[in-house]
C-alpha positions, 0 to 999 in steps of 0.5 A, spaced: 513 584 510 507 581 505 511 581 499 517 576 502 511 571 505 508 572 497 514 570 495 516 564 500 510 561 497 511 562 490 517 559 491 515 553 495 510 552 490 515 552 484 519 547 488 513 543 488 512 544 481 520 542 479 521 536 484 514 533 481 516 534 474 523 531 475 520 525 480 519 518 477 513 515 475 513 510 481 515 515 486 509 517 484 504 513 484 508 511 491 507 518 494 499 517 491 499 511 494 501 514 502 496 520 501 490 514 499 492 511 504 492 517 510 486 518 507 484 511 510 485 512 517 491 506 515 497 505 518 503 505 513 505 498 511 514 500 514 510 503 521 508 496 522 509 491 527 510 484 529 504 482 532 500 488 532 492 490 529 493 492 523 487 496 517 493 497 510 492 500 504 494 500 498 495 496 491 497 488 489 503 489 486 503 480 484 498 475 485 501 468 487 498 461 488 503 458 492 502 453 497 503 452 504 504 445 507 500 441 502 494 447 503 493 452 497 494 458 499 493 465 494 499 470 496 499 477 493 504 483 494 500 489 496 504 495 496 502 502 500 507 506 497 511 505 504 514 498 504 510 492 502 507 486 505 505 479 503 497 477 504 496 469 504 490 466 504 489 460 507 485 454 503 484 459 497 486 458 489 483 463 487 479 471 490 474 474 486 477 481 484 484 478 486 488 481 481 495 485 480 494 493 479 487 492 484 486 496 491 485 494 497 485 495 504 486 490 508 485 488 517 488 483 520 495 481 525 501 483 523 507 477 523 514 477 522 516 470 515 522 469 512 523 477 514 517 479 510 511 483 514 505 477 512 498 478 513 494 471 513 487 470 512 485 479 512 478 481 512 479 486 505 475 490 501 476 492 494 476 500 492 472 500 486 476 498 479 476 506 476 475 510 483 484 511 483 
């Protein structure tokens, strides 16, 4: 009986190993981001609802200066492995440390604009470079 359990465990390990070998680097990064967000106690972006107060964690994919109604606005795409959302700081042209590839945790209320989830002027914590 214990031999059967041991064989099942070994087969499970082999399946996981082969699936990791067959997965793309993007899939592996997405899985790592999902695990990191879960460890931080953050809500997966894919499950965030409109008007919900959330904490989300992920990697900034793109950072853009995009004025809104004549007001400067720094806009960044945050990806957590499940989905992405736009983080917008109104009245800002730049923020030190907000750059593509940087990990952060953002806290705020989700809204939807143009079919995308958006966090306006969130509280945020930059994660140290190299801690990934």
